[in-house]
C-alpha positions as CSV (number, residue, x, y, z in Angstrom):
1,X,-6.1,-81.1,44.8
2,X,-5.3,-81.2,41.1
3,X,-5.4,-77.4,40.7
4,X,-3.4,-76.8,43.9
5,X,-0.4,-79.0,42.9
6,X,-0.2,-77.4,39.4
7,X,-0.4,-74.1,41.0
8,X,2.5,-75.0,43.3
9,X,4.5,-76.5,40.5
10,X,4.2,-73.1,38.6
11,X,5.4,-71.3,41.8
12,X,8.4,-73.6,42.1
13,X,9.4,-73.1,38.5
14,X,9.5,-69.4,39.0
15,X,11.6,-69.9,42.1
16,X,14.0,-72.0,39.9
17,X,14.2,-69.2,37.3
18,X,14.8,-66.6,40.0
19,X,17.9,-68.8,41.0
20,X,19.2,-68.8,37.6
21,X,18.1,-72.3,36.6
22,X,21.6,-73.4,37.5
23,X,22.2,-77.1,38.0
24,X,22.7,-78.2,41.7
25,X,20.4,-75.6,43.3
26,X,18.8,-77.3,46.3
27,X,15.1,-76.9,46.7
28,X,13.6,-76.5,50.3
29,X,12.6,-79.7,51.9
30,X,8.9,-81.1,51.6
31,X,8.3,-80.0,55.3
32,X,9.6,-76.4,54.5
33,X,7.4,-76.3,51.3
34,X,4.4,-77.4,53.3
35,X,4.9,-74.6,55.8
36,X,5.8,-71.9,53.3
37,X,2.8,-72.5,51.0
38,X,0.4,-73.8,53.5
39,X,-0.3,-76.9,51.5
40,X,-0.5,-80.5,52.4
41,X,2.5,-82.9,52.2
42,X,0.5,-84.8,49.4
43,X,0.2,-81.7,47.3
44,X,3.8,-80.8,47.7
45,X,4.9,-84.3,46.6
46,X,2.6,-84.2,43.7
47,X,4.0,-80.9,42.6
48,X,7.6,-82.1,43.0
49,X,6.8,-85.3,41.0
50,X,5.5,-83.2,38.2
51,X,8.7,-81.2,38.0
52,X,10.8,-84.4,38.1
53,X,8.8,-85.9,35.3
54,X,9.6,-82.6,33.2
55,X,13.3,-83.3,34.0
56,X,13.7,-80.2,36.0
57,X,14.6,-81.6,39.3
58,X,16.0,-84.8,40.7
59,X,16.0,-86.3,44.3
60,X,19.3,-87.4,45.8
61,X,18.8,-90.0,48.6
62,X,19.7,-88.6,52.0
63,X,20.6,-85.2,50.6
64,X,17.5,-83.5,49.1
65,X,16.0,-82.4,45.8
66,X,18.1,-80.5,43.3
67,X,17.7,-78.8,40.0
68,X,19.0,-80.5,36.8
69,X,19.8,-77.2,35.0
70,X,17.0,-77.7,32.5
71,X,14.8,-75.1,34.0
72,X,14.0,-72.3,31.5
73,X,12.1,-69.0,31.5
74,X,8.3,-69.5,32.0
75,X,7.7,-68.3,28.4
76,X,9.6,-71.3,27.1
77,X,6.9,-73.5,28.7
78,X,4.3,-71.8,26.5
79,X,3.2,-73.0,23.0
80,X,1.5,-70.6,20.8
81,X,-1.3,-72.3,18.7
82,X,-2.1,-70.1,15.6
83,X,-5.2,-71.3,13.8
84,X,-7.4,-69.8,11.1
85,X,-10.9,-70.0,12.8
86,X,-11.4,-70.7,16.4
87,X,-15.1,-71.6,15.6
88,X,-14.3,-73.7,12.7
89,X,-16.2,-76.9,13.0
90,X,-13.0,-79.2,13.3
91,X,-10.7,-76.9,15.3
92,X,-12.1,-77.2,18.8
93,X,-11.4,-80.9,18.8
94,X,-7.8,-80.5,17.3
95,X,-7.2,-77.7,19.9
96,X,-8.5,-79.8,22.9
97,X,-6.4,-82.9,21.9
98,X,-3.2,-80.8,21.5
99,X,-3.8,-78.8,24.7
100,X,-4.4,-82.0,26.7
101,X,-1.0,-83.5,25.7
102,X,0.8,-80.1,26.1
103,X,-0.6,-79.8,29.7
104,X,0.5,-83.3,30.5
105,X,4.1,-82.3,29.6
106,X,4.0,-79.1,31.6
107,X,3.2,-76.7,28.8
108,X,0.5,-74.1,28.6
109,X,-0.9,-72.8,25.4
110,X,-1.7,-69.3,23.9
111,X,-4.3,-69.5,21.2
112,X,-4.6,-67.0,18.2
113,X,-7.0,-66.8,15.3
114,X,-6.1,-65.3,11.9
115,X,-9.4,-65.8,10.2
116,X,-7.3,-67.0,7.3
117,X,-6.1,-63.5,6.7
118,X,-2.4,-62.9,5.9
119,X,-2.6,-59.3,7.5
120,X,-3.9,-60.8,10.8
121,X,-1.2,-63.6,10.6
122,X,1.4,-61.0,10.2
123,X,0.3,-59.0,13.2
124,X,0.4,-62.2,15.4
125,X,3.9,-63.2,14.2
126,X,5.2,-59.7,15.0
127,X,3.7,-60.2,18.6
128,X,5.5,-63.5,18.9
129,X,8.7,-62.0,17.9
130,X,8.4,-59.3,20.5
131,X,7.1,-61.8,23.2
132,X,8.8,-65.1,22.4
133,X,7.3,-68.5,23.3
134,X,8.7,-72.0,23.5
135,X,7.3,-73.1,20.3
136,X,4.6,-72.3,17.6
137,X,2.1,-74.7,16.2
138,X,0.6,-72.8,13.3
139,X,-2.1,-73.3,10.7
140,X,-0.9,-71.0,7.9
141,X,-3.1,-68.4,6.1
142,X,-4.0,-69.0,2.5
143,X,-1.3,-71.8,2.2
144,X,-2.1,-72.4,-1.5
145,X,-0.9,-68.9,-2.3
146,X,2.6,-67.1,-2.0
147,X,2.9,-66.0,1.5
148,X,4.1,-62.3,2.3
149,X,4.9,-63.5,5.9
150,X,7.8,-65.9,5.0
151,X,10.3,-63.2,6.3
152,X,8.8,-63.2,9.7
153,X,8.8,-67.1,9.9
154,X,12.4,-67.0,8.9
155,X,13.1,-64.5,11.8
156,X,11.4,-66.7,14.2
157,X,13.5,-69.6,13.1
158,X,16.6,-67.5,13.5
159,X,15.5,-66.6,17.0
160,X,15.6,-70.4,17.7
161,X,11.8,-70.7,18.2
162,X,10.7,-74.2,16.9
163,X,8.0,-74.0,14.2
164,X,5.5,-76.7,13.2
165,X,2.8,-76.2,10.6
166,X,-0.6,-77.8,10.8
167,X,-2.6,-78.9,7.7
168,X,-0.3,-77.2,5.2
169,X,3.0,-75.4,4.9
170,X,4.1,-72.6,2.6
171,X,6.2,-73.5,-0.4
172,X,8.7,-70.7,0.3
173,X,9.7,-72.2,3.7
174,X,11.8,-75.3,3.2
175,X,12.7,-77.5,6.1
176,X,9.8,-76.5,8.3
177,X,7.9,-79.7,9.4
178,X,4.2,-80.1,8.9
179,X,1.6,-82.5,10.2
180,X,-1.1,-82.7,7.5
181,X,-3.7,-84.9,5.9
182,X,-2.9,-87.2,3.1
183,X,-5.0,-85.0,0.8
184,X,-3.9,-86.5,-2.5
185,X,-4.6,-90.0,-1.2
186,X,-8.0,-88.9,0.2
187,X,-9.2,-87.4,-3.0
188,X,-8.0,-90.6,-4.9
189,X,-9.9,-92.8,-2.4
190,X,-13.2,-90.9,-2.7
191,X,-13.1,-90.8,-6.5
192,X,-12.2,-94.5,-6.7
193,X,-15.2,-95.3,-4.4
194,X,-17.6,-93.5,-6.7
195,X,-16.1,-95.0,-9.8
196,X,-16.4,-98.5,-8.4
197,X,-20.0,-97.8,-7.6
198,X,-20.6,-97.2,-11.3
199,X,-20.3,-93.4,-11.6
200,X,-18.7,-92.3,-14.9
201,X,-18.9,-88.6,-14.7
202,X,-17.6,-86.9,-11.5
203,X,-17.8,-83.4,-10.3
204,X,-16.0,-81.6,-7.4
205,X,-16.0,-78.5,-5.4
206,X,-12.9,-77.5,-3.7
207,X,-11.3,-74.6,-1.7
208,X,-8.8,-72.6,-3.7
209,X,-6.7,-70.7,-1.2
210,X,-5.7,-73.4,1.1
211,X,-3.3,-76.0,0.0
212,X,-5.6,-78.9,1.0
213,X,-8.0,-78.0,-1.9
214,X,-5.6,-78.3,-4.8
215,X,-4.1,-81.5,-3.2
216,X,-7.6,-83.1,-2.9
217,X,-8.5,-82.1,-6.4
218,X,-5.3,-83.6,-7.7
219,X,-6.1,-87.0,-6.1
220,X,-9.5,-86.9,-7.4
221,X,-8.8,-86.2,-11.1
222,X,-5.8,-88.6,-10.9
223,X,-8.2,-91.4,-10.0
224,X,-10.5,-90.4,-12.9
225,X,-7.5,-90.4,-15.3
226,X,-6.2,-93.8,-14.1
227,X,-9.8,-95.1,-14.7
228,X,-9.5,-93.7,-18.2
229,X,-12.8,-91.7,-17.6
230,X,-13.4,-88.2,-19.1
231,X,-12.5,-85.2,-17.0
232,X,-14.9,-82.3,-17.4
233,X,-13.2,-79.1,-16.3
234,X,-16.5,-77.3,-16.1
235,X,-17.8,-79.8,-13.4
236,X,-15.1,-78.6,-10.9
237,X,-15.9,-75.5,-8.9
238,X,-13.5,-73.6,-6.7
239,X,-14.4,-71.2,-3.8
240,X,-12.2,-69.2,-1.3
241,X,-12.3,-68.0,2.2
242,X,-14.5,-65.0,1.4
243,X,-16.9,-67.2,-0.5
244,X,-17.1,-69.4,2.6
245,X,-17.9,-66.6,4.8
246,X,-20.6,-65.4,2.5
247,X,-22.3,-68.8,2.8
248,X,-21.6,-69.5,6.5
249,X,-22.2,-66.1,8.0
250,X,-24.5,-64.3,5.5
251,X,-26.3,-67.5,4.2
252,X,-25.8,-66.6,0.6
253,X,-25.6,-69.7,-1.6
254,X,-25.5,-68.2,-5.1
255,X,-22.2,-70.0,-5.8
256,X,-23.7,-73.4,-4.9
257,X,-26.9,-72.8,-6.8
258,X,-25.0,-71.6,-10.0
259,X,-22.8,-74.7,-9.8
260,X,-25.8,-77.0,-9.5
261,X,-27.8,-75.4,-12.2
262,X,-25.1,-74.5,-14.8
263,X,-22.1,-76.8,-14.3
264,X,-23.0,-80.1,-12.6
265,X,-24.2,-82.0,-15.7
266,X,-23.3,-84.6,-16.8
267,X,-21.9,-85.5,-13.4
268,X,-23.8,-88.0,-11.1
269,X,-21.6,-87.5,-8.1
270,X,-19.7,-84.7,-6.4
271,X,-16.6,-84.8,-4.2
272,X,-16.7,-82.0,-1.7
273,X,-13.6,-80.3,0.0
274,X,-15.1,-81.0,3.3
275,X,-18.3,-81.9,5.3
276,X,-19.2,-78.2,5.7
277,X,-19.6,-77.6,2.0
278,X,-21.1,-81.1,1.5
279,X,-23.8,-80.3,4.0
280,X,-24.7,-77.0,2.3
281,X,-24.6,-78.7,-1.1
282,X,-27.0,-81.5,0.0
283,X,-29.4,-78.9,1.3
284,X,-29.4,-77.0,-2.1
285,X,-29.8,-80.3,-4.1
286,X,-32.9,-81.2,-2.0
287,X,-34.3,-77.7,-2.4
288,X,-33.9,-78.2,-6.1
289,X,-35.9,-81.4,-5.9
290,X,-33.0,-83.6,-6.5
291,X,-32.7,-87.0,-4.7
292,X,-29.5,-87.8,-2.8
293,X,-27.9,-90.2,-3.7
294,X,-30.3,-91.5,-6.4
295,X,-29.8,-88.4,-8.6
296,X,-26.5,-87.1,-7.2
297,X,-24.2,-88.8,-4.8
298,X,-22.1,-86.6,-2.5
299,X,-18.9,-87.6,-0.6
300,X,-16.4,-85.4,1.4
301,X,-13.7,-85.2,4.1
302,X,-13.4,-84.9,7.9
303,X,-16.2,-87.1,9.3
304,X,-17.4,-84.1,11.4
305,X,-20.8,-83.7,13.1
306,X,-22.0,-82.2,9.7
307,X,-21.8,-85.7,8.2
308,X,-24.2,-87.0,10.7
309,X,-26.7,-84.2,11.1
310,X,-27.1,-83.8,7.3
311,X,-30.6,-84.5,6.0
312,X,-28.8,-87.3,4.2
313,X,-25.9,-88.6,6.2
314,X,-22.6,-88.1,4.4
315,X,-20.1,-90.5,3.2
316,X,-16.9,-89.1,4.6
317,X,-13.2,-89.7,5.4
318,X,-11.8,-89.7,9.0
319,X,-8.3,-89.8,10.2
320,X,-7.0,-93.0,11.6
321,X,-5.3,-91.0,14.5
322,X,-6.1,-87.7,16.1
323,X,-4.7,-84.7,14.2
324,X,-4.3,-82.5,17.4
325,X,-2.5,-85.2,19.4
326,X,-0.2,-86.1,16.4
327,X,0.8,-82.5,16.1
328,X,1.3,-82.0,19.9
329,X,3.4,-85.2,20.0
330,X,5.7,-83.9,17.1
331,X,6.0,-80.5,18.7
332,X,7.0,-82.2,22.0
333,X,9.6,-84.2,20.2
334,X,11.1,-81.0,18.6
335,X,11.1,-79.3,22.0
336,X,13.0,-82.2,23.4
337,X,15.7,-81.7,20.9
338,X,14.7,-84.0,18.0
339,X,14.7,-83.0,14.3
340,X,11.2,-82.1,13.2
341,X,9.6,-84.6,10.8
342,X,6.6,-83.9,8.6
343,X,3.8,-86.5,8.9
344,X,0.9,-87.3,6.6
345,X,-2.1,-88.7,8.4
346,X,-4.1,-91.5,6.6
347,X,-7.8,-91.5,6.1
348,X,-10.3,-94.2,6.5
349,X,-13.7,-94.3,4.8
350,X,-17.0,-94.2,6.5
351,X,-19.8,-94.9,4.0
352,X,-23.2,-93.5,4.7
353,X,-26.4,-92.8,2.7
354,X,-25.1,-90.0,0.5
355,X,-23.5,-92.4,-1.8
356,X,-24.8,-95.6,-3.3
357,X,-23.8,-98.1,-5.9
358,X,-25.1,-97.3,-9.4
359,X,-26.9,-100.0,-11.4
């Protein structure tokens, strides 16, 4: 039943487009639709109700069902979702939550992955210029760096295609809204937690080519500064997308091992860019014979499954609201004619065994 009424709704939308989408076009009666498509009266009513909820048709008592004039080309009912990695440990949940809301509002999704490469991003943007969609929800590639693709984003905006960034926006593109993490606040919160637990020397490992990394680092060192504690530059390590692939795909952990062997001291706690890197770091600490958190405390962002399957459950931050749904809600607002608004999602702390109070 559910699949049949959605299928029929799609057929009726196509019929409206063929008739120019003009206001006042009269649809066939329920009985006529039942005979034409060999579907039950209940299925037909459900499909018509869906189109009415989308504002595409309206019933006139004693007269029939008519179009409102809001029908658009089917492509305008598609949202392109452009992300870095489809198999990234947090993206499947974000995509599911966004797609669920889009579907409720009558939109389908096209999903693309850039692997955080600006060349792949450029190819996808060219494709979207040639085959326009109703809107684009995009996680930019290497957002901490100048983008060579700003020209294509400007062309998409000039073509009237709504844009909404996820996680981070490019500095070159002013006025494009973004739904993102409160990265500064999160970094500050984690550093403050460790300081309140008695740690006086903090370290960190952050991603350098996505804007979240510098923002989280900024919050962390600001908390250290405000506590009037020393900042040891050598205790902060940076990695990029290629380094991540070396660790995740090739299982090469030289970067982490050098960090722990050569640059960790005198720190007694590490703030990690996310749960993924925290999970790997804890494994390396344990392999070195270090105890977590007795020798080194570890905290991170995202509250993903990594934080719970880790040999030492990880103290981590989670969002107070779902990122995917928040982004989809904002995109729907924009598609409905509202001005896009950037939103920062707040974190809440979940303390687990990887951090403890120092005595």
